[in-house]
C-alpha positions in Angstrom: -0.1 -0.2 0.0 1.8 3.2 -1.2 1.7 6.6 0.6 -0.1 9.4 -1.1 1.3 12.7 -2.2 -0.9 15.7 -1.5 -0.1 19.1 -2.6 -1.3 22.4 -1.8 -1.2 26.4 -2.7 0.3 28.8 -0.3 -2.4 30.1 2.2 -4.4 26.6 1.8 -5.8 25.2 5.4 -4.6 21.8 5.6 -6.4 20.5 8.8 -8.5 22.9 11.1 -8.6 22.6 15.1 -11.5 21.0 16.7 -12.5 19.2 13.1 -13.1 15.2 13.5 -11.7 14.2 9.4 -8.9 12.4 11.4 -7.7 9.1 10.5 -4.0 9.9 9.2 -1.5 12.8 9.5 1.2 14.3 7.6 5.1 14.7 6.7 6.0 17.7 4.3 7.9 16.7 1.7 8.9 20.3 0.3 8.1 23.5 1.1 6.6 25.0 4.6 3.2 25.0 6.8 2.8 27.0 10.0 0.8 25.5 12.7 -1.3 27.3 15.0 -3.8 26.5 18.4 -6.8 28.8 18.5 -6.2 28.7 22.6 -2.1 28.7 22.9 -1.5 27.1 26.1 1.8 27.3 27.9 4.3 25.0 27.7 4.1 25.4 24.1 5.2 28.4 21.5 1.7 29.7 19.9 2.5 29.0 16.1 5.4 27.0 14.6 7.0 27.0 11.5 7.4 23.4 10.2 9.7 22.3 6.8 10.5 19.0 5.0 11.0 16.2 7.2 8.7 17.2 10.1 5.3 16.0 10.7 2.0 17.4 11.8 -1.7 15.9 13.1 -0.8 12.8 14.3 -1.7 13.1 18.1 -5.6 13.3 16.4 -5.1 10.6 13.8 -3.7 7.9 16.1 -5.9 8.8 19.5 -8.9 9.1 17.1 -10.0 12.6 18.3 -10.7 16.0 16.5 -7.9 18.0 15.6 -5.9 19.7 18.0 -4.5 22.4 15.9 -4.8 24.9 12.7 -2.4 23.8 10.0 -1.8 26.4 7.2 0.2 26.3 4.1 3.0 29.1 4.3 4.4 28.1 0.7 3.5 25.6 -1.7 3.7 22.6 -0.1 4.0 19.0 -1.2 3.0 16.3 1.6 3.2 12.8 2.4 -0.2 11.6 3.8 0.0 8.8 6.1 -3.0 6.8 7.0 -3.1 5.4 10.7 -2.9 2.1 9.5 -0.3 2.5 7.4 1.6 3.5 10.6 3.7 0.2 10.6 4.6 0.0 7.2 6.0 3.5 7.7 8.2 2.6 10.4 9.4 -0.3 8.5 10.5 1.8 5.6 11.7 4.6 8.0 12.2 3.7 11.4 14.0 7.2 12.1 10.7 8.9 11.4 9.2 6.8 14.4 12.0 7.7 16.9 11.6 11.6 15.7 7.8 11.5 16.4 8.4 9.4 19.8 11.1 11.8 21.2 9.2 15.2 20.0 5.8 13.4 22.0 7.9 12.6 24.8 9.5 16.1 25.3 5.7 17.7 24.4 4.1 15.7 26.9 6.9 16.4 29.6 6.4 20.0 29.0 2.6 19.7 28.8 2.9 17.6 32.5 4.9 20.3 34.1 2.7 23.1 33.2 -0.4 21.3 34.3 1.6 20.6 37.4 2.2 24.2 37.8 -0.8 25.6 36.9 -2.7 23.0 39.2 -1.0 23.0 42.5 1.0 25.9 44.0 4.1 23.8 44.3 6.0 21.1 42.6 9.2 20.4 42.4 11.6 19.9 39.2 12.9 16.5 38.9 16.2 15.8 40.3 18.0 12.9 42.2 18.7 14.9 45.3 15.0 15.1 46.2 15.0 11.1 46.6 15.9 11.4 50.2 12.8 13.9 50.8 10.8 10.8 48.8 12.6 8.3 51.5 11.8 10.7 54.4 8.1 10.8 53.1 7.6 7.1 52.7 9.8 6.6 56.2 6.9 8.7 58.4 4.6 6.9 56.3 5.7 3.7 57.9 6.0 2.5 54.0 9.3 0.9 55.1 10.3 -0.9 51.6 9.4 2.0 49.9 11.5 4.5 52.2 14.6 1.8 51.7 14.1 2.2 47.8 14.5 5.7 47.9 17.4 6.2 50.1 19.7 3.7 48.5 18.6 5.2 45.1 20.1 8.7 47.1 23.5 7.0 48.1 23.5 5.1 44.5 22.9 8.6 42.7 24.0 11.6 45.0 26.9 9.6 46.5 28.2 13.0 48.3 24.9 14.6 49.0 24.0 16.5 52.6 22.2 13.9 53.7 23.9 10.9 53.0 24.9 10.1 56.7 21.3 10.5 57.4 20.1 8.3 54.6 22.3 5.2 56.0 21.2 5.9 59.4 17.4 5.5 58.3 19.0 2.4 56.4 20.6 1.0 59.1 17.3 1.5 61.5 15.0 -0.5 59.4 17.8 -3.1 58.9 18.0 -2.6 55.1 21.1 -2.9 53.0 23.0 0.2 51.6 22.3 -0.8 48.3 19.6 -2.0 46.5 19.8 -5.9 45.2 20.6 -6.2 41.6 18.3 -8.6 40.8 17.1 -9.8 37.2 18.6 -6.4 35.5 19.8 -8.1 32.5 16.2 -9.8 31.6 13.7 -8.4 29.5 10.7 -10.4 31.4 10.1 -9.3 34.9 7.7 -10.1 37.9 7.2 -7.6 40.7 4.7 -8.5 43.5 2.5 -6.3 45.0 3.9 -3.1 46.7 6.7 -3.4 45.0 8.6 0.1 43.9 9.4 -0.6 40.2 10.9 2.9 40.1 10.5 6.1 42.0 10.1 9.8 41.1 13.7 11.6 40.8 15.8 8.7 40.0 17.5 8.3 36.5 15.6 5.9 34.1 17.1 3.1 31.7 14.1 1.2 30.6 10.5 1.5 29.9 7.9 -1.1 31.0 5.3 -2.8 28.8 2.6 -4.3 31.3 1.9 -8.2 30.5 -0.3 -9.1 33.4 -1.3 -6.9 36.7 -1.9 -3.4 37.9 0.8 -0.6 38.6 -0.1 2.6 40.2 1.7 6.0 39.0 2.1 8.5 41.7 3.8 12.1 41.9 4.9 14.1 45.0 3.0 17.6 45.0 3.4 20.0 48.0 4.2 17.2 50.1 1.4 14.4 49.5 1.6 11.6 47.2 -1.1 12.2 44.1 -2.7 9.3 42.5 -2.0 9.8 38.7 -2.8 6.8 36.8 -3.4 3.1 37.2 -2.3 1.0 34.4 -3.0 -2.2 33.2 -2.2 -5.0 30.6 -1.3 -3.7 27.5 -0.2 -0.3 29.0 3.5 0.9 28.7 5.3 3.4 31.2 8.6 4.9 32.1 9.2 5.7 28.3 9.7 9.8 28.9 13.0 9.2 31.2 14.4 6.9 28.4 13.8 9.1 25.8 14.8 12.5 27.2 17.5 11.5 29.3 16.1 13.4 32.4 15.0 11.5 36.1 11.9 10.2 36.3 8.8 12.7 36.7 6.9 10.0 38.8 6.6 6.9 40.8 5.6 3.2 39.6 4.2 1.0 42.2 2.7 -2.7 41.8 -0.8 -2.5 43.0 -1.1 -6.2 42.5 1.5 -8.9 41.2 2.6 -8.0 37.9 4.8 -9.2 35.0 6.1 -6.9 32.2 9.1 -6.8 29.8 11.7 -4.4 30.4 13.3 -2.5 27.7 16.2 -0.4 27.7 17.9 2.5 26.0 19.8 0.4 23.9 17.6 -1.9 22.3 14.8 0.6 22.3 15.5 1.7 18.5 16.3 -1.6 17.3 13.3 -3.2 18.8 11.2 -0.3 17.0 12.5 -1.5 13.6 11.9 -4.8 14.6 8.9 -4.5 15.9 6.9 -1.6 14.3 3.6 -2.8 16.3 5.5 -1.6 19.4 6.2 1.8 18.2 2.8 2.1 16.9 1.4 0.8 20.0 3.7 3.7 21.7 2.7 6.5 19.7 -1.0 5.9 20.1 -0.5 6.0 23.8 1.8 8.9 23.9 -1.1 10.7 21.3 -3.6 9.9 23.6 -1.8 11.4 26.3 -1.1 14.5 24.7 -4.5 15.1 23.3 -5.9 14.7 27.3 -3.1 17.3 28.2 -3.6 19.5 25.6 -7.2 20.0 26.3 -6.5 19.4 30.1 -4.5 22.9 29.9 -6.5 24.7 27.6 -9.3 23.9 30.1 -7.1 25.9 32.6 -6.9 28.8 30.9 -10.8 29.4 31.0 -11.6 32.1 33.6 -15.2 31.5 33.7 -16.2 28.6 35.9 -19.6 27.5 33.9 -17.4 27.7 30.5 -14.6 25.3 32.0 -17.7 23.0 33.4 -18.8 22.7 29.9 -15.4 22.2 28.4 -14.7 19.4 30.5 -18.1 17.8 29.8 -17.1 17.8 26.1 -13.2 16.5 26.4 -15.1 13.4 28.6 -18.1 12.9 25.8 -15.4 13.1 23.1 -13.0 11.0 25.1 -15.5 8.2 25.4 
């Protein structure tokens, strides 16, 4: 099945925000297009100029939701139109395009999430391994000693000269926990975790993403000194991808809600696996598209000052999502 080539004259509207004609996205072949949003949101530029090799419309095409941007041809343009059911074929022909989309989405989603947290709550710390000690203290005071030990051990591992090293060691000794986290199964792609096991914690460096094969996983984040539940993931869901794509610390913690099995994919084999298994990239991009669409709608909602208007917009978003 060949990709369709489409041409537009300068000034032509290619996609319109809010329209539900989805099912395909575009890659710029020649010329330039300009994207814009009806409600520019914090964490993103108001308009963006795209050129050859750039893409647009992926979020709506892969999530099945309405368009979240308007795109106008800045010059005469030639575009490659890719239907969402052709995505696997695109990856087989050009895996770097898939990686470009995944990395772009990861950066956009992290920026959106950071802005949502800042607008929704008064304070939220930037991710940094030095905050692992504070996380350990929170869990220790909550008497969640296994989680506290994990955070303190990671603090000693990643901040060996930190100002709270002696306190972290004392906490671990008081809990009769080793100073180093046990190195188990790190080389195995197949992982099994027990209920309440911490898979990773907020602020630690991340080197793997996970695909849940069975069981449920809670995703939590510390906001204003309290633990906030962000999501409960289940079989088929993917998590932990942002840290391995943008080389930043984990933005949230992952804790098993029950016994769970999963595949662990590290940075070294991620790109090779995307090329060998296009369905993985398709699944990941579909997941990221859904998250970006929801994050954009949530951000746009936070910009509405009228309470009634905000409620109406929330109901519209829920209706479209479901």
